[in-house]
C-alpha positions in Angstrom: 98.3 43.6 -24.7 101.8 44.4 -24.0 101.6 48.3 -23.3 105.6 49.2 -23.3 108.6 48.8 -24.7 110.8 46.2 -23.4 113.7 47.4 -26.2 114.4 50.2 -27.8 117.7 50.0 -30.4 117.8 53.3 -33.2 120.6 53.5 -35.6 123.1 51.1 -33.9 126.1 51.3 -36.4 128.7 48.9 -35.2 132.4 49.0 -37.0 134.5 45.3 -36.8 137.6 45.8 -38.4 136.8 47.8 -42.2 133.0 45.9 -42.3 129.8 47.6 -41.0 128.6 44.7 -39.0 125.4 47.6 -37.7 124.7 50.2 -40.4 121.7 51.1 -38.9 120.0 48.9 -36.7 116.5 50.2 -35.5 114.2 47.3 -33.1 112.0 47.7 -31.3 110.0 44.9 -28.7 107.0 44.9 -27.0 106.7 43.6 -23.2 106.1 40.0 -23.2 106.1 38.6 -26.8 108.8 36.8 -28.9 110.9 38.9 -31.4 112.2 36.9 -34.1 115.1 38.1 -35.7 116.0 36.7 -38.8 119.0 37.3 -41.4 121.1 35.3 -43.4 124.7 34.8 -42.3 127.0 38.4 -42.0 123.9 40.4 -41.2 124.8 41.4 -38.1 122.8 39.1 -35.8 124.9 38.2 -33.7 126.6 41.8 -33.5 123.0 43.8 -32.7 122.2 41.1 -29.4 125.8 41.6 -28.9 125.5 45.1 -28.1 121.8 44.5 -26.8 122.9 41.9 -23.6 126.3 44.7 -22.8 129.2 42.4 -24.6 130.3 45.1 -27.1 129.5 48.8 -27.3 128.2 50.4 -30.4 130.0 52.9 -32.1 127.2 55.3 -32.6 123.2 55.1 -31.7 121.5 54.0 -28.7 120.0 51.0 -27.1 117.7 50.9 -23.9 116.8 47.6 -22.3 113.9 46.8 -19.7 114.8 50.5 -19.9 118.1 51.0 -18.9 120.4 51.9 -21.3 122.9 50.1 -22.5 125.9 51.9 -22.4 125.5 54.1 -19.3 123.9 51.7 -17.2 125.4 48.2 -18.8 125.2 46.6 -14.7 121.7 47.2 -14.5 120.9 45.8 -17.7 122.3 42.5 -16.9 121.3 42.3 -14.1 117.2 42.5 -16.2 118.3 40.0 -18.8 119.3 35.8 -19.3 121.2 35.0 -22.0 121.6 31.3 -23.3 123.7 31.0 -26.4 123.9 27.6 -29.0 126.2 25.7 -26.3 124.9 24.7 -23.5 126.2 25.3 -20.5 125.3 23.0 -17.7 128.1 20.3 -16.6 127.7 17.1 -17.7 129.0 15.5 -14.2 126.6 17.5 -12.2 123.1 16.2 -12.1 120.3 18.7 -12.7 119.5 20.2 -9.5 123.4 20.6 -8.4 123.8 22.2 -11.8 120.8 24.7 -11.0 122.1 24.9 -7.3 125.3 26.0 -8.4 124.6 28.7 -10.8 122.5 30.0 -8.1 125.1 31.0 -6.0 127.3 32.9 -8.8 124.4 34.5 -9.3 125.2 35.2 -5.7 121.6 34.0 -4.2 122.2 32.6 -0.5 122.5 28.7 -0.3 118.7 28.3 1.3 118.1 30.6 -1.4 119.4 29.0 -4.5 118.2 25.5 -3.2 114.5 27.0 -3.1 114.8 28.2 -6.8 116.3 24.7 -8.2 113.4 23.2 -6.9 111.3 25.9 -8.0 112.7 26.2 -11.9 113.1 21.7 -11.4 109.1 22.1 -11.8 108.8 24.9 -13.9 110.5 23.5 -16.2 109.0 19.5 -15.8 112.9 18.5 -15.2 112.0 17.5 -12.1 111.5 13.5 -12.6 115.7 13.6 -14.0 116.7 16.4 -10.7 119.1 13.9 -9.4 120.6 12.2 -13.1 123.5 13.0 -14.2 123.2 15.9 -17.1 125.3 13.2 -19.2 122.1 11.2 -19.1 119.7 14.0 -20.0 118.1 14.2 -24.0 118.7 17.3 -26.3 115.5 18.7 -25.1 116.0 18.3 -21.5 119.4 19.2 -21.7 118.4 22.7 -23.1 115.1 23.4 -20.4 117.3 23.0 -18.3 119.9 25.8 -19.6 117.0 27.9 -20.3 116.3 27.4 -16.6 119.5 28.4 -15.8 118.8 31.5 -17.6 116.0 32.1 -14.9 117.2 31.9 -11.8 117.1 35.3 -11.2 113.5 35.4 -13.4 114.7 38.4 -16.1 112.4 40.5 -17.5 114.2 40.2 -20.9 115.7 37.2 -22.1 117.9 36.8 -25.5 118.0 32.9 -27.0 120.4 32.4 -29.9 119.9 29.5 -32.3 118.2 28.0 -29.0 117.2 24.0 -31.0 120.3 23.8 -33.7 121.1 20.2 -33.4 117.8 18.7 -31.7 115.1 17.0 -32.6 111.8 17.4 -33.6 110.3 16.1 -30.3 113.1 18.2 -28.4 112.4 21.2 -30.2 108.9 20.7 -29.5 109.9 20.6 -25.8 112.0 24.3 -25.5 108.9 25.6 -28.1 106.9 24.7 -24.8 109.3 26.1 -22.5 109.4 29.3 -24.4 105.9 29.9 -24.8 105.4 29.0 -20.9 107.8 31.7 -20.3 106.2 34.8 -22.6 102.5 33.7 -20.7 104.8 34.6 -17.7 105.4 37.8 -19.1 108.7 37.4 -20.2 109.7 39.4 -23.5 111.9 36.9 -26.0 113.9 37.8 -28.6 114.9 35.0 -30.7 118.1 34.2 -33.5 116.8 31.5 -35.7 118.1 29.7 -38.8 115.2 27.7 -38.6 111.9 30.1 -40.5 109.3 27.0 -38.9 110.6 27.8 -35.2 110.1 31.9 -35.4 106.5 31.1 -37.2 105.5 29.3 -34.4 107.1 30.7 -31.9 107.0 34.5 -32.5 104.4 37.4 -32.2 106.8 40.2 -34.7 109.4 38.9 -37.1 112.8 41.7 -37.9 114.9 40.4 -41.3 117.8 41.6 -41.4 120.3 42.3 -44.2 123.5 44.3 -44.8 123.4 45.3 -40.9 119.9 47.0 -40.5 116.2 45.7 -40.1 114.7 45.7 -43.4 111.3 44.5 -42.3 109.3 44.1 -39.7 106.0 43.3 -38.7 103.6 40.2 -37.7 104.6 36.9 -39.3 100.9 36.9 -41.2 101.5 40.2 -42.4 104.7 39.3 -44.0 103.2 36.6 -45.6 100.1 39.1 -46.4 103.4 40.8 -48.6 103.6 38.1 -51.1 100.1 38.5 -52.5 98.0 36.6 -50.0 96.5 33.0 -49.8 97.1 30.4 -52.8 94.6 27.8 -54.1 95.9 24.9 -55.0 94.0 22.5 -57.3 94.8 18.5 -58.7 93.1 17.1 -60.8 92.6 13.7 -61.7 92.9 13.3 -65.3 96.1 15.6 -67.1 93.9 15.9 -70.3 91.3 18.5 -67.8 94.4 19.9 -67.1 93.3 23.0 -69.3 90.1 23.6 -69.1 90.5 23.5 -65.2 92.9 26.0 -65.3 90.6 28.9 -67.5 87.7 28.2 -65.2 90.1 28.4 -61.8 90.9 32.0 -64.0 87.3 33.3 -64.1 86.5 32.4 -60.8 89.2 33.8 -59.6 89.7 36.7 -62.3 94.2 35.6 -61.3 96.0 34.1 -63.8 96.3 30.5 -63.2 100.0 27.9 -62.9 99.7 24.6 -64.4 102.1 22.1 -64.2 101.2 18.9 -67.2 103.7 16.6 -64.4 102.0 16.9 -61.4 98.1 17.5 -62.8 98.8 21.0 -60.4 96.7 24.2 -60.4 97.9 27.6 -58.6 96.1 30.6 -58.2 96.2 34.0 -56.2 93.0 34.1 -54.2 91.4 37.0 -52.4 88.4 36.1 -50.7 89.4 32.7 -49.3 86.3 30.5 -48.6 84.1 32.4 -51.0 86.6 31.3 -53.9 87.1 28.3 -52.6 83.3 27.3 -52.6 82.9 28.3 -56.0 85.6 27.3 -57.5 84.6 23.5 -56.3 80.9 23.8 -57.4 82.0 24.8 -60.6 84.5 22.2 -61.2 81.9 19.9 -59.9 79.2 21.4 -62.6 82.0 20.5 -65.4 82.5 17.1 -64.7 86.0 17.8 -63.7 87.5 15.0 -61.2 89.5 16.7 -58.9 92.0 14.3 -56.3 93.1 17.2 -54.0 91.8 21.5 -53.4 92.8 23.3 -50.4 93.5 26.9 -49.7 97.3 27.4 -49.4 99.2 30.5 -47.0 102.5 31.4 -48.7 105.3 30.3 -46.0 107.6 32.0 -44.0 110.2 30.5 -46.0 109.6 32.8 -49.1 109.2 35.8 -47.7 112.6 35.2 -46.0 113.6 34.6 -49.4 112.1 37.0 -51.2 113.5 39.7 -48.5 116.6 38.7 -48.3 117.3 37.9 -52.7 118.0 41.5 -53.8 121.6 41.9 -51.9 122.8 39.0 -53.7 121.2 39.9 -56.7 123.6 43.5 -56.3 126.9 40.9 -56.7 127.1 41.6 -52.6 128.9 38.3 -51.4 126.3 36.9 -48.3 129.6 35.8 -45.9 131.6 39.1 -46.9 130.4 40.6 -43.9 130.4 37.8 -41.6 130.4 38.2 -37.7 133.1 36.9 -35.5 132.4 34.2 -33.9 131.1 34.2 -30.3 
């Protein structure tokens, strides 16, 4: 279990032109975990990452990464971190091995050390078989894994991933996810920004949702989902004529208001006792002679949580892209 923070940000503020890109940004990420940083365009994600990676100075507030202050000790912070942006940093005309050796030298490793490190990373990221192929022949997932390997030449304690699977097909996305899991199992801390809610759900131990320059929710994925009222019972009856009777029966068992959809013959109701309610409803429906096509428990999705949390600013009439950050 993680015992100490890898990253601490307190009341970070940053104004870009007339826009408050960050307005009291607070975040703590524990060592060896993955934190998903989510938010609509213009929420402040890129500005926060740029400050935490020493590429931008805050106007006020403080932040430490791997124990070092991002303003007073930027060089020491940079030595502890890796950063992978949306655009790969690989040279397509070079082979995977040549890319890693080149970046090793750029990181000031001696020639022999750069060669050894390149071979280690090729094996670690399952690229040995393609090590001597030009990168232009790599799949999207392979290029992304090579990009992650480059970020790991100096084995950073904290890795910043900015939308690492944008544009990748499902197979390639899974390859990148497995690579990230491998890194965290080795003790690396990851701060992940992504537009894919399923990606955050798959990888993140912690999710921080941003809006208007600050974190508005910060918890585990499961805890965030539980804020929507817990599990839902979904039932589809075979005969639409039995929908009303089945709905009334579900309401009696769950003691909750149930929603029914005549077009799909579907009933939905919140439940507290997951398994007990499922068993009881199934038994009562069978006793009543109501034929069921499908019955299942469903947990709220992270997409539903995200939409609920970020709905208020739009409802207040504040355009989502009003605080859009500059590219880069």
